[in-house]
Each structure stands twice: as C-alpha cells, then as structure tokens.
C-alpha positions, 0 to 999 in steps of 0.5 A: 586696837579695840576700845579695851585694849585702847583703855588699857594702853592709856591706863598702863601710862598711869604708872608713869604719874604726874610730872610737871613740865612741858618738854615731854608733851611738847615732843609729842605735840611736835608729831602733830603740830596742827592740833594746836591751831584750834580755838581754846578756851582754856580754864584753870583754877582750884574749885569750879573749873568743871562747872564753868566748863560746863556752862561755857559748853552748853551755851556755845553748842546752844549758839551753834558752835561744835565745841570740844570739851575736855575735862578731869577725872571722869565719874563713871565713863572714861570718854566723859573726859572727851566730849564734842557738843556735850556728848562723849566720843564713841568708843570707836573714835577713842581706839582709832586715836589710840591706835594712831599714837600708840607706834609714836608713843613707842618711838618716842619712849625709845629715844628716852622720852616718856609720856604720861597718862595725861600728857597723852589725853591732852594730845589725843583729845587735841587730835580728835577735835581736830580731826572732828573740826570743832569751832572752839575748845573748852580746856580744863587744866589738869594740875595748876597751870603754868607747867600742865600739858594743856598749857601749850596752847598759844593763843586762847580765845580767854583764859579763865580762872575760877576760884584758887584755894590750897590744893595740890600743895606739895606741887604747886606750893603751899601758899595762895600766892605761890597757887595763884602764880601757877593758875596765872600762868596760863595767861598769854599775851594779848589774850583776855581773862575771866576771872571768878572772885578771889582773895586779895592775895590771888587776885594780885597775882592774877592782875599783875600777870594780866598787866604784864601780858597786855591781857584785859580783865573780865571780873566776875564780879563785875557781872550784872545779875540778879538772883530772884529765888533758890530752891532744890530745882536750882537757882532763878536769876535776871541776866540780860533783861532775861529770866533764866534758871541754873540748874546746878545747886549751891550757892557757889554755882552762882558764883561759877556762872559768873565766872562763865558768864564773865568769859562769854562777855570777853568773847563777845568784846575780844573774838567773833564769837557771840552767845544771845541771851537766849542761847545762855538761857536754853544752854543752862537747861542742857548742863550735864555736870554729875558729882556737883551737888547732884540730886540722885534721888528725892525719895530717899533724898541723895546728894552726891558732890565731890567736895575734898578741900577747904572751899569746896567744902565750905560751898558743899556745907553752905549748900547743905544748910540752904536746901536742907536745913533740917531733918535725919541727915548722913554723910558718907565720906572718903578722901585721898591722903594728900587733901587737907583733912583738917578742914573737916571742921567745916562739916561739923554739927551738919549730920547726925552720923557720918560713914567714913569709907575707903576709896579705890586709889593708891592714894586713898587715906584709909576709913580708919584714919578718916574716922579718927579725923572726923571725931566730934564732927557729928554725933557718931562717926563709923567705918563701912570700907566698902562704898556700896556697903556704906550706902546700904548702911545709910539707907537702913539709918533712913533720913537723908544721905549725902556722899562727899570727899572725893571725885573717885569715891563719886565715881565708885558709888554712883553708879550703885546709887542709881541702880539701887534708887532705880533713877535713869540717868 
C-alpha cells in the first residue's frame, strides 16, 4: 500500500466512531503483544495534555533518549500523531505499518471484531515505536483514560494527569468527580503519578486512586519554580538554579510546565531516567506545539489557539488580556456542537468583533447557530461560513486577529494563514 492508500484505509475505520472499551483493542494487541513491552509515560487530562507531552518529549530527547510521541488530534499532517524524536515518521513507515496490519484487521473483522480508527492507531503507533527501538514513549490518552485504548499500558514509568474540566460529558460523565474517575483510571499499581493543580473534587478522586494503587503522588504545585518575566516570546523562569525560557505563551502554560516538571522529578526518583537542568533548558527551546496560543504572524499579529472548553477558553482569555490588552482585535471562532458553548461568556468584552465560521466536521455547530450564542459577547458578530474567507474578512478589518474554538478549525485554517502571511514554519 502506498501512503495515500494507507490514509484512506485508516480513515475508512472512522465510520465505526469512538467506542470506549478495551475488549476490541486488547484482541488487536494480542496479535503483537511485544509492543506493550516498552517504557511509557501515560498522559491523561482535559486541558494541557498536548503541552505537557510536548515538553516531556522535547526534554527527553535533549537528554539523549530516543523518544516516541503519540498525540491527537493532528493540526496539518496526519503523521503529527506519530513522532519519534519530535519528527513525524516518514510516509513509507506509515505505509509499511498499515500494510502489515491490514490483513490482521480484515481477519478480525471477519470474526466480528470491529476495530475503530483510534484503536488501530494506538496499536499501529506502538508497533512503530517498538520497531524503531524507542527508549521511552510519551503517550497521550485519546478520551478519558479508564476505557481508552491506550490504557492497556501495563506499568508506565509515570502516569500524568493534567487539569480536569468538563468535556465529553455525554461519554465521561457530567460532573468533575465522574470525569476525574475516568482520568484517574490510568493510574497503575506502584507507578508514580504526576498531577497538575486541580479542583478539590478532582484531586480527591486522584489522591484516593493513587492511595489504592500504592502510587506516589508528585504535585505540580510543589515544583519550586520562579517566574521572572513574561512577554510575547514566552515565560522566563528559574528552576534548579538555572534560568530558562518556556516559549509557549500564557499563564496556563506555566501550569502545564509545572505538571511536566513534576513528571520529570518522578522519573528521576522512581526510574533510571534522569534529565538535567541543562537538558530541560535546551529542550524547552525545541518545543513544537502548533495551535496553542501560537503566534503565526507579527505583522499583522495573528494568534491561533485550539481552546474549546471552559478551562481552555479561560486560559485563552487570560492570555489575550496579558499580551494584547489594547488595540483593535477580531476573533474568528468555530466550534463542535458537542462542546460547551455556554462558556462563551468568558470571551465577553475581549474583542471588538467576532466572526463565526463553519468547521468541516459532521459534529460541527453551524456558524449561524454559533453566532446566535455569541450575541452580546462583542460589539458585532458576523457569519462567514468558510474559514479562509473568515480570515480574509478579519484582515479587511485590520488590527490583531485571534482564532479559537476547535483544533479542527485550527487544522483547516492554519495552512491558509501561513500562506497569506508568508511565514515559513
């Protein structure tokens, strides 16, 4: 199979949707059981998973460890989901893996075992990491944790739980406690846990689960880190008596950094993986993390962010206030229908105008309905259905341009913005 055929095969599995449960993916893992015999860092949570994974992957690579990175969703290239040493795998590697697994999936299908796209990607990526001899794999949970297909990881070097918020409530539960129980499901007996700052309800669930599993807790709030300055280049701070720069913008990224550093300390104390202060300082400078308050252009100022739930929108709003307190600002926004659009009030008063746009996704909330829910959030709200046209419209208005609402929107609009602003990646 060539690369195009491989992608078509992968996406053909999408029709089976997302179906929590481990029986199906366990059957696929049984075909290649050796792929679970690797060293993993397992990352769950609602907000900040991607940022924490990006930090951990960058510093591990800098420390000399061959590092696999499994994330979702991707922004511009499908292979972003499967990286080794912070580089996408080659098209030929993906094709080889799909070619190997296709007859296995067809046989399972004939047996009545229907594998979903994410389940397949989980096993496929682990197979690729094993084949490439990765020293450690940083693995982001797809949804939840307890019933996620990544949760067949046996004994991770560290389980990491980022900030928990209401998201995917139809599947994970409609209270913080219910969602926290799903996220805490990645905690394994005797394996350390790094945990971000949480609400009291969420932390209580995580703490109890860790205690039941005899797992040591490493709290992000206990990381000794001193912020010295913040600007549009990032956050400067001192950690382990070393001056460093985090090039990710926003106070929430400092919280994500603390969570990642809690995991680094857990690794240092509970495993043979050691990451020096110099490794951290140099590694942070090599972080690649698109669509997380990403500055795509300086003239005009264009900021792209995937914020789509209450916690994410709050972090986005705080960053806008901190770095862009004045000036004429336009927001382009598109959302999925299953996201909590009641939290849009968080954006009130930040932007002179808002442009609601459509997302090319069957779960999308129409731009017209989104505009109705945005009434009163800005001086004017308009509808421009096509994201590229929405950006052109924002350019006509002048001033600073911001985009948020969904990583699917970010994926669609980012290449267009880069082509229009002539910034090379």
